[in-house]
N, C-alpha and C positions, 0 to 999 in steps of 0.2 A: 236345441238350436239346429236349424236345418242346414244342410250342407249340399252344395251342388257339385256333382262330378267327383271322379276319383282323383284326377289332376285338378289342382286348385285354379281359381279364377285367374290368378296371376300368371299362369302359363300362357294365356292369350290364345290358346288353340283348343280344338275339341278333344275330348277324351277319345283316344284311339290306341290300339296296340302298336308295338314297334314295327311289326310287319303288316303289310296290307292283307286283309282277310275279308271274307264275305260268306254268303249263303251258297253252298255248293248243291244242296238238295233240300227239299222240304216235303212234308206230308201232313195230312189232317185226318181227323176221325170225329164223327158225331154219331151217337147211337140213333137207331131208327125210331125209337119209341117217342111219342109226343103226348104231352098233357095240355089240352086247351086251357088257357088261364080262366075261362069261364067256370071250370070245375072247382078249383079252390075258392073262387069268388062265390059260387053257389053254395058250397058246403059251409063256409065260415062267415061269409059277409052278406048273406041274403041276396038282394037284388043289386048290390053295389057293382058298378061297372069295373072290370079289371083295368090294370094299367095298359098302356099301348104296346104290350107284348102279346102276340096272338097265342103262342104256344111255347112250351118248354121241352127241351130234349131230356129224356130220362134213360138212364142206363138199363140194359137188360138184366134179367135175373142172374146171369152168369158173367156180368161185366163189372169191372172196377177200374181203378187207376192203372193197375198193372196190365190188364188185358188191352185197355185202350192205348196205353203207351207202346205196347209191342206192335199193334197195328200201325200206329203213327210212325214208329221207328222204321218199320219195314217199308212203308210208303216213302219216307224221306230217303232211305238208302237206295231204293229203286230209282228215284229221280236223280240222285247224286251219281249213280252208276259206279259205286265203289264197293269193295269187299268189306263185310262187317269186321274182319280181323284187322283192318287198317284204322278202325275207330279207336282213338286214344283215350276217350272219356265218354261216359254216358251219365248225364245229369238230368234228373227228373224233378221239376218244380210242381208242387201241388199242396193244397190244403186238406186233401182227403186221402192221403196214403193209407192203404189198408192195414198196415202194421204200425204200432207206436214205436216198437223197437225191432226193426228188420228193414233194410233198405229196399225200396222199389227199384233203384238203379241196378243192383246186382241181378235181380230177376230179369229185367229187360236186357241187360248185357248178355246174360246167358242165353236167353231165348233167341236173340238175333245173331248169336255166334260171335260176339265181340269179346266175351270173357275167355280166358282169365287175364290176358295181358292188357288190361285197361283200367282206368280210374272209374269208379262208380260211386255216386252219392245222391242224396235227396236234398232238395232245397225247399224252404218254407218261408214265405213272406206274403201271406194272403194271396191276393189276385196278381201280384207281380212276381210270384215265385218262378214262373216260366221265363220271364225276361231276365231274372237273375241268372238262370241257367245259361241263357244266351250270353250275358256279360262274361260269365266264367269261361265259356267256350271261346269267345273272341280273345280273351286274355291269354288262355292256354295256347291256342294256335298262333296268336300274334307274338308270343314269346318263344316260338319254335320248340315248345315242349311236346307237341303232338301235331301230326299233319292234319288230322280231322278230329272233331269232337261233335257229339250229338247232344242237343239241348231240347228237352220236351217240357211243355207246360200243359197240364191237363187236370180236370177236376170232375168230381161228381158232387156238385154243390149241395150242401145240407141246409135244411130250413125247418124250423120248429112248426109243427102242425098249427095252422091258424095264424102264423106270423105273416107279415107283409112280404117276407122273402119268398113265400110260396108262390107269389105272382111273378117272380123273376129268376129263381135259381134253376140253372140248366146243367148240362153235362157235355163234355167233349174237350178237344184240345188239338194242338199241332206241335210239330217238331221240326228242327232245322239241323242239317249237317253243316257245320262250320268248317271252312278250309281255306286254302290260299286264294288270293284274289284272282289269279290267273285262271282258276278253275270255277270261279263263282258265277252264279246266275244273277246275283245282286251283290255289289261290293259295299262294304260298310264305309261310310264317309265320316261318321263320328257318332258318339253316344254320350249322354250325360245323365247322371242320377241325382235325385233330390229327395232327401228324407227328413223326417221329423218325428218326434214322439207325440203322435196325434191319435188318441184311443177312440176311434170312431166305430170299430168293429173288432170283435175278439171272440175267442172260444178257449175256455180253460181246458187243461189236459183231460180231465175226467168228464167234461160236458159233452153231451151227444150233439147239441146244436149251438150255433153261434149266437151271440148277443150283439146288438148294435145300438148306436145312439141316434137313430132316426135321421132327422134333417141335419144333424151335426156332421153326417157323412159327406154332405155337399160342399159347403163353403170352405171350412177349415181343412177338410179332407181332400176329396176328389179334385175340385177346381183349383185350389191353391197349388197342390203338388204338380198336377199336369201342366198348368200354366207356367210355373217356375221352371220346371225341367225343360219344357219345349222352348221357352224364350231364351234360356241359357244356351241350348244347343244351336238355335237359329243365330244367336249373336256370335257364337264362336265360329260358326261356319260362314258367317257373313251372308246368310240366306234369309228369305222371306217366304210367305205362303205361296206367292205366285210362282216360285221356282219348283214347286212340287206338283206332280200330276195326281198323286193320291196321298191321302192321310187317313190313318186309322187310330182310334183311341180306345182305351178300355171302355167296355160297354155294359155298365150296370143296368141301363135302360136307354131307350132311344133319345130322350130329352137331354141327358147329361152330355153325351158325345156330340150331339148337334150344337148344344150351347157352347161347349168349349171350342169346337171347330170354328163356329162363327166368331167367337171372341178373338181367336188367333188369325182370322182372315181367310179361313178355308170355306169354300162354297159347299153346298150339299152335294153337288156333282162330284167333288173330289173325295167325299166321304162314302159315296154310294157303294163302291166295290167291296169295301170292308165292313159294311153295316149288316150284321147278321142277327142282332139281339132280338128283333121282333119275331124271328122264326124259331129261335132255340133258347132264348133267355140268356142270363149271365153265366157263362161257363167258368167264372172265377179265374184261376191261373191259366186257363185255356183261352180266355176272351180276346186279349190283345193279339195273341199268336194266331188264333183262328182268323182274325181280321187281316193280319199280315199275309197269311196263306191264301186267303180269298183274293187279296189284291195281287199277289204274285201270279195267280191263275189268269189274270187278264192284263198284266203289265207288259209293256213293250220296251225294247232296247232304248236306252238313253233317258228313260223316265226316272224321276226321283220319287222316293217313297218316304213318308214320315210315319213312324209307328211309335206310339206312346202307351205305356202301361200305367196302371195305378194299383197299389196294394195298400189295404188298410193297415194302420199301425205306425207310420204311414210313409209311402214313398212312391216315386214314379221313375221309370227309365224311359228315356227318349232316344230314338235311333233314326239315323238318316241313311238311306241306301240309294245307290244308283244302279239301275238294271242294265245288265250286259247282254251281248248278242246270244250267249249260250242258252238263254231262257227259252228261245223259240224251239230249240231241239229237244229240251227236256220236259217242257210243260205237259205234253200229252201222254207221258209215260205212266202217269198215275191219274186216277179219277179226280176231278176237281172238287174243291171243298163244298161247293153248292150242290153237287150230286149227292153227297151224303145227307145234306139238309133236305133235299127233295124227296128222299126215300123215307116214308113215315108210316108208322102204325099207331093209331090213336088209342089212348088209354082213358078210362074214367078214373075218378079219384081213388076208388078202392084199389084198382090195379096199380095205379101210381104209388099208393102207400105201400103196397107189397114190394114193388120194384125198388123203391128207395129205402126199404128196411124199416119203415115206420110201423109196420105190423108184421108179425111173424108167427109161425105155429108155436104153440106152447110146448 
């Protein structure tokens, strides 16, 4: 049975913490290596044309979720202008943590100087693990249990050789320092979650690569959950698509996010700033957060932003933000999201296979 929101429908208001909170700082990271999707199409599918994703971001040989999370965290802290020791929690959402038993969060907290007086943990909910970290951060700060919390969503997406996921799986992510509304670049107006037991995509503990139910991922998975979560949030806020300057949705491919935006009444122009999938692929837990970071890079005071994630298994988190005046002073402190995307080193399939761990020395 699906359930919308932490607070029930009978509350009549959006899910929000007790104190007003928002995004105090944010940062992103995308590896520089790129695999043209013509490569896996050439190797496995003959002359079949690839999906409308031009290339995929691929981690470097020395990069993983930990190293990318540290870069993301440092960028977010720089933009927030706060000391690492003031961060009360470090939460990292990912489906590709390097350790099965050892948290990524403690490594990141130590590296940025937040440890030892901080909470640290990992979250896992497929592609919405990053927005889960945001929900936890908003709740912690909104309950006055910490002044600041850091939420990161990042992945090095895995795909079985020859699987259709090799035409979509990318790498990268973004992170957000959550804090008091008075210090925020964008204030949280409300958020709603919608979940159900929909097994459209999964990976067993001992499996190297995920399995998926093909087209089953669309209707009962992605579209149903994003539409339900977004409509519930808009209803509780008394808002509609026309009230927002920007919207960004989880991007497994360009067609899914465009279709759901159209169905909800958002024009392509409102989706443009956060649309990155054609250049980097699906960054899984980093996808919706990278879209939000790219939107914040161009947002202006007074604008409203809708951001919605989707994670298989299945669920969606929908957020509404209102941009404040502080964003104009903080925006240029860190390189924008699209600068990372523009920096690229092209790989062929053999080097991609080495970078992604699909082949290794004996």
